mmCIF file as Biopython writes it, N, C-alpha, C and O atoms, coordinates in Angstrom:
data_model
#
loop_
_atom_site.group_PDB
_atom_site.id
_atom_site.type_symbol
_atom_site.label_atom_id
_atom_site.label_alt_id
_atom_site.label_comp_id
_atom_site.label_asym_id
_atom_site.label_entity_id
_atom_site.label_seq_id
_atom_site.pdbx_PDB_ins_code
_atom_site.Cartn_x
_atom_site.Cartn_y
_atom_site.Cartn_z
_atom_site.occupancy
_atom_site.B_iso_or_equiv
_atom_site.auth_seq_id
_atom_site.auth_asym_id
_atom_site.pdbx_PDB_model_num
ATOM 1   N N  . MET A ? 1  ? 15.089  -1.033  -15.652 1.0 0.0 1  A 1 
ATOM 2   C CA . MET A ? 1  ? 13.705  -1.495  -15.666 1.0 0.0 1  A 1 
ATOM 3   C C  . MET A ? 1  ? 12.889  -0.548  -16.535 1.0 0.0 1  A 1 
ATOM 4   O O  . MET A ? 1  ? 13.059  0.670   -16.492 1.0 0.0 1  A 1 
ATOM 5   N N  . MET A ? 2  ? 12.006  -1.134  -17.317 1.0 0.0 2  A 1 
ATOM 6   C CA . MET A ? 2  ? 11.126  -0.346  -18.172 1.0 0.0 2  A 1 
ATOM 7   C C  . MET A ? 2  ? 10.009  0.259   -17.321 1.0 0.0 2  A 1 
ATOM 8   O O  . MET A ? 2  ? 9.391   -0.429  -16.510 1.0 0.0 2  A 1 
ATOM 9   N N  . ARG A ? 3  ? 9.763   1.539   -17.515 1.0 0.0 3  A 1 
ATOM 10  C CA . ARG A ? 3  ? 8.664   2.238   -16.851 1.0 0.0 3  A 1 
ATOM 11  C C  . ARG A ? 3  ? 7.609   2.547   -17.901 1.0 0.0 3  A 1 
ATOM 12  O O  . ARG A ? 3  ? 7.927   3.049   -18.979 1.0 0.0 3  A 1 
ATOM 13  N N  . ILE A ? 4  ? 6.337   2.243   -17.583 1.0 0.0 4  A 1 
ATOM 14  C CA . ILE A ? 4  ? 5.267   2.472   -18.551 1.0 0.0 4  A 1 
ATOM 15  C C  . ILE A ? 4  ? 4.105   3.193   -17.893 1.0 0.0 4  A 1 
ATOM 16  O O  . ILE A ? 4  ? 3.888   3.082   -16.687 1.0 0.0 4  A 1 
ATOM 17  N N  . VAL A ? 5  ? 3.375   3.919   -18.690 1.0 0.0 5  A 1 
ATOM 18  C CA . VAL A ? 5  ? 2.135   4.576   -18.264 1.0 0.0 5  A 1 
ATOM 19  C C  . VAL A ? 5  ? 0.999   3.848   -18.967 1.0 0.0 5  A 1 
ATOM 20  O O  . VAL A ? 5  ? 1.001   3.720   -20.191 1.0 0.0 5  A 1 
ATOM 21  N N  . LEU A ? 6  ? 0.037   3.375   -18.202 1.0 0.0 6  A 1 
ATOM 22  C CA . LEU A ? 6  ? -1.123  2.686   -18.777 1.0 0.0 6  A 1 
ATOM 23  C C  . LEU A ? 6  ? -2.339  3.587   -18.691 1.0 0.0 6  A 1 
ATOM 24  O O  . LEU A ? 6  ? -2.606  4.184   -17.648 1.0 0.0 6  A 1 
ATOM 25  N N  . ASP A ? 7  ? -3.062  3.683   -19.765 1.0 0.0 7  A 1 
ATOM 26  C CA . ASP A ? 7  ? -4.284  4.471   -19.739 1.0 0.0 7  A 1 
ATOM 27  C C  . ASP A ? 7  ? -5.330  3.741   -18.901 1.0 0.0 7  A 1 
ATOM 28  O O  . ASP A ? 7  ? -5.224  2.536   -18.673 1.0 0.0 7  A 1 
ATOM 29  N N  . THR A ? 8  ? -6.327  4.470   -18.452 1.0 0.0 8  A 1 
ATOM 30  C CA . THR A ? 8  ? -7.331  3.923   -17.533 1.0 0.0 8  A 1 
ATOM 31  C C  . THR A ? 8  ? -8.029  2.701   -18.110 1.0 0.0 8  A 1 
ATOM 32  O O  . THR A ? 8  ? -8.288  1.744   -17.380 1.0 0.0 8  A 1 
ATOM 33  N N  . ASN A ? 9  ? -8.339  2.710   -19.396 1.0 0.0 9  A 1 
ATOM 34  C CA . ASN A ? 9  ? -9.017  1.557   -20.008 1.0 0.0 9  A 1 
ATOM 35  C C  . ASN A ? 9  ? -8.158  0.296   -19.917 1.0 0.0 9  A 1 
ATOM 36  O O  . ASN A ? 9  ? -8.670  -0.790  -19.646 1.0 0.0 9  A 1 
ATOM 37  N N  . ILE A ? 10 ? -6.867  0.442   -20.143 1.0 0.0 10 A 1 
ATOM 38  C CA . ILE A ? 10 ? -5.972  -0.712  -20.066 1.0 0.0 10 A 1 
ATOM 39  C C  . ILE A ? 10 ? -5.864  -1.192  -18.621 1.0 0.0 10 A 1 
ATOM 40  O O  . ILE A ? 10 ? -5.866  -2.398  -18.371 1.0 0.0 10 A 1 
ATOM 41  N N  . LEU A ? 11 ? -5.768  -0.272  -17.675 1.0 0.0 11 A 1 
ATOM 42  C CA . LEU A ? 11 ? -5.716  -0.666  -16.262 1.0 0.0 11 A 1 
ATOM 43  C C  . LEU A ? 11 ? -6.974  -1.415  -15.836 1.0 0.0 11 A 1 
ATOM 44  O O  . LEU A ? 11 ? -6.888  -2.451  -15.177 1.0 0.0 11 A 1 
ATOM 45  N N  . VAL A ? 12 ? -8.133  -0.898  -16.207 1.0 0.0 12 A 1 
ATOM 46  C CA . VAL A ? 12 ? -9.390  -1.566  -15.850 1.0 0.0 12 A 1 
ATOM 47  C C  . VAL A ? 12 ? -9.432  -2.962  -16.464 1.0 0.0 12 A 1 
ATOM 48  O O  . VAL A ? 12 ? -9.777  -3.930  -15.787 1.0 0.0 12 A 1 
ATOM 49  N N  . SER A ? 13 ? -9.087  -3.065  -17.726 1.0 0.0 13 A 1 
ATOM 50  C CA . SER A ? 13 ? -9.078  -4.380  -18.376 1.0 0.0 13 A 1 
ATOM 51  C C  . SER A ? 13 ? -8.098  -5.323  -17.694 1.0 0.0 13 A 1 
ATOM 52  O O  . SER A ? 13 ? -8.401  -6.498  -17.486 1.0 0.0 13 A 1 
ATOM 53  N N  . GLY A ? 14 ? -6.934  -4.812  -17.351 1.0 0.0 14 A 1 
ATOM 54  C CA . GLY A ? 14 ? -5.926  -5.640  -16.701 1.0 0.0 14 A 1 
ATOM 55  C C  . GLY A ? 14 ? -6.309  -6.088  -15.309 1.0 0.0 14 A 1 
ATOM 56  O O  . GLY A ? 14 ? -5.956  -7.189  -14.886 1.0 0.0 14 A 1 
ATOM 57  N N  . LEU A ? 15 ? -7.026  -5.246  -14.597 1.0 0.0 15 A 1 
ATOM 58  C CA . LEU A ? 15 ? -7.442  -5.594  -13.233 1.0 0.0 15 A 1 
ATOM 59  C C  . LEU A ? 15 ? -8.633  -6.536  -13.197 1.0 0.0 15 A 1 
ATOM 60  O O  . LEU A ? 15 ? -8.748  -7.356  -12.286 1.0 0.0 15 A 1 
ATOM 61  N N  . LEU A ? 16 ? -9.519  -6.426  -14.179 1.0 0.0 16 A 1 
ATOM 62  C CA . LEU A ? 16 ? -10.781 -7.170  -14.117 1.0 0.0 16 A 1 
ATOM 63  C C  . LEU A ? 16 ? -10.870 -8.373  -15.047 1.0 0.0 16 A 1 
ATOM 64  O O  . LEU A ? 16 ? -11.706 -9.253  -14.841 1.0 0.0 16 A 1 
ATOM 65  N N  . TYR A ? 17 ? -10.021 -8.420  -16.064 1.0 0.0 17 A 1 
ATOM 66  C CA . TYR A ? 17 ? -10.158 -9.461  -17.075 1.0 0.0 17 A 1 
ATOM 67  C C  . TYR A ? 17 ? -8.802  -10.089 -17.400 1.0 0.0 17 A 1 
ATOM 68  O O  . TYR A ? 17 ? -7.766  -9.636  -16.912 1.0 0.0 17 A 1 
ATOM 69  N N  . GLN A ? 18 ? -8.820  -11.124 -18.219 1.0 0.0 18 A 1 
ATOM 70  C CA . GLN A ? 18 ? -7.589  -11.771 -18.684 1.0 0.0 18 A 1 
ATOM 71  C C  . GLN A ? 18 ? -7.150  -11.112 -19.984 1.0 0.0 18 A 1 
ATOM 72  O O  . GLN A ? 18 ? -7.841  -10.235 -20.502 1.0 0.0 18 A 1 
ATOM 73  N N  . GLY A ? 19 ? -6.018  -11.527 -20.508 1.0 0.0 19 A 1 
ATOM 74  C CA . GLY A ? 19 ? -5.540  -11.016 -21.792 1.0 0.0 19 A 1 
ATOM 75  C C  . GLY A ? 19 ? -4.265  -10.219 -21.632 1.0 0.0 19 A 1 
ATOM 76  O O  . GLY A ? 19 ? -3.623  -10.257 -20.583 1.0 0.0 19 A 1 
ATOM 77  N N  . LYS A ? 20 ? -3.899  -9.491  -22.686 1.0 0.0 20 A 1 
ATOM 78  C CA . LYS A ? 20 ? -2.647  -8.744  -22.693 1.0 0.0 20 A 1 
ATOM 79  C C  . LYS A ? 20 ? -2.595  -7.662  -21.619 1.0 0.0 20 A 1 
ATOM 80  O O  . LYS A ? 20 ? -1.552  -7.496  -20.988 1.0 0.0 20 A 1 
ATOM 81  N N  . PRO A ? 21 ? -3.678  -6.919  -21.385 1.0 0.0 21 A 1 
ATOM 82  C CA . PRO A ? 21 ? -3.608  -5.949  -20.288 1.0 0.0 21 A 1 
ATOM 83  C C  . PRO A ? 21 ? -3.302  -6.618  -18.928 1.0 0.0 21 A 1 
ATOM 84  O O  . PRO A ? 21 ? -2.561  -6.062  -18.117 1.0 0.0 21 A 1 
ATOM 85  N N  . ARG A ? 22 ? -3.868  -7.790  -18.692 1.0 0.0 22 A 1 
ATOM 86  C CA . ARG A ? 22 ? -3.575  -8.509  -17.443 1.0 0.0 22 A 1 
ATOM 87  C C  . ARG A ? 22 ? -2.106  -8.887  -17.384 1.0 0.0 22 A 1 
ATOM 88  O O  . ARG A ? 22 ? -1.499  -8.862  -16.313 1.0 0.0 22 A 1 
ATOM 89  N N  . ARG A ? 23 ? -1.528  -9.236  -18.527 1.0 0.0 23 A 1 
ATOM 90  C CA . ARG A ? 23 ? -0.115  -9.604  -18.572 1.0 0.0 23 A 1 
ATOM 91  C C  . ARG A ? 23 ? 0.754   -8.437  -18.117 1.0 0.0 23 A 1 
ATOM 92  O O  . ARG A ? 23 ? 1.755   -8.646  -17.432 1.0 0.0 23 A 1 
ATOM 93  N N  . LEU A ? 24 ? 0.387   -7.217  -18.487 1.0 0.0 24 A 1 
ATOM 94  C CA . LEU A ? 24 ? 1.136   -6.042  -18.041 1.0 0.0 24 A 1 
ATOM 95  C C  . LEU A ? 24 ? 1.068   -5.893  -16.520 1.0 0.0 24 A 1 
ATOM 96  O O  . LEU A ? 24 ? 2.071   -5.584  -15.876 1.0 0.0 24 A 1 
ATOM 97  N N  . ILE A ? 25 ? -0.118  -6.112  -15.954 1.0 0.0 25 A 1 
ATOM 98  C CA . ILE A ? 25 ? -0.269  -6.063  -14.484 1.0 0.0 25 A 1 
ATOM 99  C C  . ILE A ? 25 ? 0.590   -7.140  -13.845 1.0 0.0 25 A 1 
ATOM 100 O O  . ILE A ? 25 ? 1.261   -6.889  -12.844 1.0 0.0 25 A 1 
ATOM 101 N N  . ASP A ? 26 ? 0.575   -8.336  -14.417 1.0 0.0 26 A 1 
ATOM 102 C CA . ASP A ? 26 ? 1.385   -9.441  -13.889 1.0 0.0 26 A 1 
ATOM 103 C C  . ASP A ? 26 ? 2.871   -9.109  -13.940 1.0 0.0 26 A 1 
ATOM 104 O O  . ASP A ? 26 ? 3.596   -9.377  -12.983 1.0 0.0 26 A 1 
ATOM 105 N N  . LEU A ? 27 ? 3.330   -8.532  -15.041 1.0 0.0 27 A 1 
ATOM 106 C CA . LEU A ? 27 ? 4.744   -8.166  -15.169 1.0 0.0 27 A 1 
ATOM 107 C C  . LEU A ? 27 ? 5.137   -7.136  -14.101 1.0 0.0 27 A 1 
ATOM 108 O O  . LEU A ? 27 ? 6.228   -7.196  -13.535 1.0 0.0 27 A 1 
ATOM 109 N N  . ALA A ? 28 ? 4.233   -6.200  -13.843 1.0 0.0 28 A 1 
ATOM 110 C CA . ALA A ? 28 ? 4.512   -5.197  -12.802 1.0 0.0 28 A 1 
ATOM 111 C C  . ALA A ? 28 ? 4.549   -5.851  -11.421 1.0 0.0 28 A 1 
ATOM 112 O O  . ALA A ? 28 ? 5.405   -5.524  -10.599 1.0 0.0 28 A 1 
ATOM 113 N N  . THR A ? 29 ? 3.633   -6.761  -11.172 1.0 0.0 29 A 1 
ATOM 114 C CA . THR A ? 29 ? 3.609   -7.468  -9.886  1.0 0.0 29 A 1 
ATOM 115 C C  . THR A ? 29 ? 4.880   -8.274  -9.674  1.0 0.0 29 A 1 
ATOM 116 O O  . THR A ? 29 ? 5.362   -8.405  -8.549  1.0 0.0 29 A 1 
ATOM 117 N N  . GLN A ? 30 ? 5.415   -8.807  -10.748 1.0 0.0 30 A 1 
ATOM 118 C CA . GLN A ? 30 ? 6.637   -9.598  -10.682 1.0 0.0 30 A 1 
ATOM 119 C C  . GLN A ? 30 ? 7.898   -8.739  -10.661 1.0 0.0 30 A 1 
ATOM 120 O O  . GLN A ? 30 ? 9.005   -9.268  -10.556 1.0 0.0 30 A 1 
ATOM 121 N N  . GLY A ? 31 ? 7.740   -7.421  -10.759 1.0 0.0 31 A 1 
ATOM 122 C CA . GLY A ? 31 ? 8.873   -6.522  -10.717 1.0 0.0 31 A 1 
ATOM 123 C C  . GLY A ? 31 ? 9.645   -6.419  -12.022 1.0 0.0 31 A 1 
ATOM 124 O O  . GLY A ? 31 ? 10.771  -5.921  -12.037 1.0 0.0 31 A 1 
ATOM 125 N N  . GLN A ? 32 ? 9.055   -6.881  -13.115 1.0 0.0 32 A 1 
ATOM 126 C CA . GLN A ? 32 ? 9.752   -6.839  -14.408 1.0 0.0 32 A 1 
ATOM 127 C C  . GLN A ? 32 ? 9.565   -5.514  -15.137 1.0 0.0 32 A 1 
ATOM 128 O O  . GLN A ? 32 ? 10.396  -5.134  -15.962 1.0 0.0 32 A 1 
ATOM 129 N N  . ILE A ? 33 ? 8.474   -4.809  -14.833 1.0 0.0 33 A 1 
ATOM 130 C CA . ILE A ? 33 ? 8.242   -3.469  -15.352 1.0 0.0 33 A 1 
ATOM 131 C C  . ILE A ? 33 ? 7.702   -2.627  -14.209 1.0 0.0 33 A 1 
ATOM 132 O O  . ILE A ? 33 ? 7.258   -3.157  -13.190 1.0 0.0 33 A 1 
ATOM 133 N N  . GLU A ? 34 ? 7.742   -1.325  -14.383 1.0 0.0 34 A 1 
ATOM 134 C CA . GLU A ? 34 ? 7.180   -0.417  -13.384 1.0 0.0 34 A 1 
ATOM 135 C C  . GLU A ? 34 ? 6.084   0.402   -14.037 1.0 0.0 34 A 1 
ATOM 136 O O  . GLU A ? 34 ? 6.303   1.041   -15.065 1.0 0.0 34 A 1 
ATOM 137 N N  . ILE A ? 35 ? 4.908   0.380   -13.438 1.0 0.0 35 A 1 
ATOM 138 C CA . ILE A ? 35 ? 3.796   1.193   -13.926 1.0 0.0 35 A 1 
ATOM 139 C C  . ILE A ? 35 ? 3.852   2.523   -13.190 1.0 0.0 35 A 1 
ATOM 140 O O  . ILE A ? 35 ? 3.878   2.564   -11.960 1.0 0.0 35 A 1 
ATOM 141 N N  . VAL A ? 36 ? 3.870   3.612   -13.955 1.0 0.0 36 A 1 
ATOM 142 C CA . VAL A ? 36 ? 3.884   4.941   -13.365 1.0 0.0 36 A 1 
ATOM 143 C C  . VAL A ? 36 ? 2.561   5.637   -13.671 1.0 0.0 36 A 1 
ATOM 144 O O  . VAL A ? 36 ? 1.914   5.355   -14.680 1.0 0.0 36 A 1 
ATOM 145 N N  . SER A ? 37 ? 2.172   6.548   -12.784 1.0 0.0 37 A 1 
ATOM 146 C CA . SER A ? 37 ? 0.886   7.193   -12.919 1.0 0.0 37 A 1 
ATOM 147 C C  . SER A ? 37 ? 0.953   8.576   -12.299 1.0 0.0 37 A 1 
ATOM 148 O O  . SER A ? 37 ? 2.026   9.051   -11.926 1.0 0.0 37 A 1 
ATOM 149 N N  . SER A ? 38 ? -0.190  9.212   -12.192 1.0 0.0 38 A 1 
ATOM 150 C CA . SER A ? 38 ? -0.308  10.515  -11.547 1.0 0.0 38 A 1 
ATOM 151 C C  . SER A ? 38 ? -1.529  10.473  -10.632 1.0 0.0 38 A 1 
ATOM 152 O O  . SER A ? 38 ? -2.358  9.568   -10.728 1.0 0.0 38 A 1 
ATOM 153 N N  . ALA A ? 39 ? -1.628  11.435  -9.769  1.0 0.0 39 A 1 
ATOM 154 C CA . ALA A ? 39 ? -2.790  11.518  -8.870  1.0 0.0 39 A 1 
ATOM 155 C C  . ALA A ? 39 ? -4.079  11.619  -9.677  1.0 0.0 39 A 1 
ATOM 156 O O  . ALA A ? 39 ? -5.093  11.026  -9.310  1.0 0.0 39 A 1 
ATOM 157 N N  . GLU A ? 40 ? -4.042  12.364  -10.766 1.0 0.0 40 A 1 
ATOM 158 C CA . GLU A ? 40 ? -5.231  12.526  -11.603 1.0 0.0 40 A 1 
ATOM 159 C C  . GLU A ? 40 ? -5.646  11.206  -12.246 1.0 0.0 40 A 1 
ATOM 160 O O  . GLU A ? 40 ? -6.836  10.903  -12.339 1.0 0.0 40 A 1 
ATOM 161 N N  . MET A ? 41 ? -4.676  10.430  -12.683 1.0 0.0 41 A 1 
ATOM 162 C CA . MET A ? 41 ? -5.000  9.137   -13.295 1.0 0.0 41 A 1 
ATOM 163 C C  . MET A ? 41 ? -5.555  8.167   -12.253 1.0 0.0 41 A 1 
ATOM 164 O O  . MET A ? 41 ? -6.475  7.405   -12.550 1.0 0.0 41 A 1 
ATOM 165 N N  . ILE A ? 42 ? -5.018  8.187   -11.061 1.0 0.0 42 A 1 
ATOM 166 C CA . ILE A ? 42 ? -5.532  7.331   -9.987  1.0 0.0 42 A 1 
ATOM 167 C C  . ILE A ? 42 ? -6.956  7.736   -9.621  1.0 0.0 42 A 1 
ATOM 168 O O  . ILE A ? 42 ? -7.804  6.877   -9.382  1.0 0.0 42 A 1 
ATOM 169 N N  . ASP A ? 43 ? -7.221  9.037   -9.575  1.0 0.0 43 A 1 
ATOM 170 C CA . ASP A ? 43 ? -8.585  9.509   -9.311  1.0 0.0 43 A 1 
ATOM 171 C C  . ASP A ? 43 ? -9.552  9.025   -10.389 1.0 0.0 43 A 1 
ATOM 172 O O  . ASP A ? 43 ? -10.664 8.592   -10.085 1.0 0.0 43 A 1 
ATOM 173 N N  . GLU A ? 44 ? -9.124  9.100   -11.646 1.0 0.0 44 A 1 
ATOM 174 C CA . GLU A ? 44 ? -9.970  8.631   -12.748 1.0 0.0 44 A 1 
ATOM 175 C C  . GLU A ? 44 ? -10.221 7.129   -12.618 1.0 0.0 44 A 1 
ATOM 176 O O  . GLU A ? 44 ? -11.350 6.671   -12.791 1.0 0.0 44 A 1 
ATOM 177 N N  . LEU A ? 45 ? -9.185  6.371   -12.317 1.0 0.0 45 A 1 
ATOM 178 C CA . LEU A ? 45 ? -9.343  4.919   -12.145 1.0 0.0 45 A 1 
ATOM 179 C C  . LEU A ? 45 ? -10.317 4.617   -11.012 1.0 0.0 45 A 1 
ATOM 180 O O  . LEU A ? 45 ? -11.183 3.754   -11.154 1.0 0.0 45 A 1 
ATOM 181 N N  . ARG A ? 46 ? -10.186 5.308   -9.908  1.0 0.0 46 A 1 
ATOM 182 C CA . ARG A ? 46 ? -11.093 5.117   -8.770  1.0 0.0 46 A 1 
ATOM 183 C C  . ARG A ? 46 ? -12.541 5.401   -9.174  1.0 0.0 46 A 1 
ATOM 184 O O  . ARG A ? 46 ? -13.451 4.654   -8.815  1.0 0.0 46 A 1 
ATOM 185 N N  . GLU A ? 47 ? -12.745 6.494   -9.929  1.0 0.0 47 A 1 
ATOM 186 C CA . GLU A ? 47 ? -14.092 6.860   -10.360 1.0 0.0 47 A 1 
ATOM 187 C C  . GLU A ? 47 ? -14.667 5.793   -11.290 1.0 0.0 47 A 1 
ATOM 188 O O  . GLU A ? 47 ? -15.824 5.399   -11.144 1.0 0.0 47 A 1 
ATOM 189 N N  . VAL A ? 48 ? -13.872 5.331   -12.233 1.0 0.0 48 A 1 
ATOM 190 C CA . VAL A ? 48 ? -14.345 4.329   -13.188 1.0 0.0 48 A 1 
ATOM 191 C C  . VAL A ? 48 ? -14.692 3.027   -12.470 1.0 0.0 48 A 1 
ATOM 192 O O  . VAL A ? 48 ? -15.744 2.442   -12.727 1.0 0.0 48 A 1 
ATOM 193 N N  . LEU A ? 49 ? -13.821 2.568   -11.575 1.0 0.0 49 A 1 
ATOM 194 C CA . LEU A ? 49 ? -14.080 1.301   -10.883 1.0 0.0 49 A 1 
ATOM 195 C C  . LEU A ? 49 ? -15.257 1.380   -9.915  1.0 0.0 49 A 1 
ATOM 196 O O  . LEU A ? 49 ? -15.810 0.349   -9.531  1.0 0.0 49 A 1 
ATOM 197 N N  . SER A ? 50 ? -15.643 2.589   -9.516  1.0 0.0 50 A 1 
ATOM 198 C CA . SER A ? 50 ? -16.776 2.730   -8.608  1.0 0.0 50 A 1 
ATOM 199 C C  . SER A ? 50 ? -18.123 2.708   -9.344  1.0 0.0 50 A 1 
ATOM 200 O O  . SER A ? 50 ? -19.177 2.737   -8.710  1.0 0.0 50 A 1 
ATOM 201 N N  . ARG A ? 51 ? -18.085 2.658   -10.649 1.0 0.0 51 A 1 
ATOM 202 C CA . ARG A ? 51 ? -19.332 2.634   -11.430 1.0 0.0 51 A 1 
ATOM 203 C C  . ARG A ? 51 ? -20.078 1.327   -11.175 1.0 0.0 51 A 1 
ATOM 204 O O  . ARG A ? 51 ? -19.473 0.270   -10.998 1.0 0.0 51 A 1 
ATOM 205 N N  . GLU A ? 52 ? -21.379 1.424   -11.162 1.0 0.0 52 A 1 
ATOM 206 C CA . GLU A ? 52 ? -22.256 0.314   -10.840 1.0 0.0 52 A 1 
ATOM 207 C C  . GLU A ? 52 ? -21.992 -0.909  -11.722 1.0 0.0 52 A 1 
ATOM 208 O O  . GLU A ? 52 ? -22.070 -2.038  -11.236 1.0 0.0 52 A 1 
ATOM 209 N N  . LYS A ? 53 ? -21.684 -0.711  -12.992 1.0 0.0 53 A 1 
ATOM 210 C CA . LYS A ? 53 ? -21.513 -1.842  -13.907 1.0 0.0 53 A 1 
ATOM 211 C C  . LYS A ? 53 ? -20.347 -2.754  -13.502 1.0 0.0 53 A 1 
ATOM 212 O O  . LYS A ? 53 ? -20.308 -3.921  -13.892 1.0 0.0 53 A 1 
ATOM 213 N N  . PHE A ? 54 ? -19.397 -2.222  -12.720 1.0 0.0 54 A 1 
ATOM 214 C CA . PHE A ? 54 ? -18.283 -3.039  -12.277 1.0 0.0 54 A 1 
ATOM 215 C C  . PHE A ? 54 ? -18.577 -3.744  -10.955 1.0 0.0 54 A 1 
ATOM 216 O O  . PHE A ? 54 ? -17.876 -4.685  -10.585 1.0 0.0 54 A 1 
ATOM 217 N N  . GLY A ? 55 ? -19.608 -3.294  -10.244 1.0 0.0 55 A 1 
ATOM 218 C CA . GLY A ? 55 ? -20.029 -3.951  -9.020  1.0 0.0 55 A 1 
ATOM 219 C C  . GLY A ? 55 ? -18.997 -3.924  -7.900  1.0 0.0 55 A 1 
ATOM 220 O O  . GLY A ? 55 ? -19.022 -4.778  -7.013  1.0 0.0 55 A 1 
ATOM 221 N N  . LEU A ? 56 ? -18.095 -2.955  -7.931  1.0 0.0 56 A 1 
ATOM 222 C CA . LEU A ? 56 ? -17.070 -2.904  -6.885  1.0 0.0 56 A 1 
ATOM 223 C C  . LEU A ? 56 ? -17.431 -1.924  -5.781  1.0 0.0 56 A 1 
ATOM 224 O O  . LEU A ? 56 ? -16.793 -1.917  -4.728  1.0 0.0 56 A 1 
ATOM 225 N N  . GLY A ? 57 ? -18.456 -1.086  -6.010  1.0 0.0 57 A 1 
ATOM 226 C CA . GLY A ? 57 ? -18.905 -0.147  -4.981  1.0 0.0 57 A 1 
ATOM 227 C C  . GLY A ? 57 ? -17.874 0.869   -4.585  1.0 0.0 57 A 1 
ATOM 228 O O  . GLY A ? 57 ? -16.796 0.963   -5.171  1.0 0.0 57 A 1 
ATOM 229 N N  . ARG A ? 58 ? -18.229 1.628   -3.577  1.0 0.0 58 A 1 
ATOM 230 C CA . ARG A ? 58 ? -17.325 2.656   -3.044  1.0 0.0 58 A 1 
ATOM 231 C C  . ARG A ? 58 ? -16.860 2.303   -1.682  1.0 0.0 58 A 1 
ATOM 232 O O  . ARG A ? 58 ? -16.093 3.052   -1.077  1.0 0.0 58 A 1 
#
């Protein structure tokens, strides 16, 4: 299985919008690829998604 690291911008795009970044999220959900990350990257993603412009709150 292919393991990939996605930068925060790609993850945000994949989680919130359609397009190629979403396709990567879909492939991971289907078990065709594995997304790998670190605690620091998850913290950054959490911080970015909590921004008011995304309306996801804390």
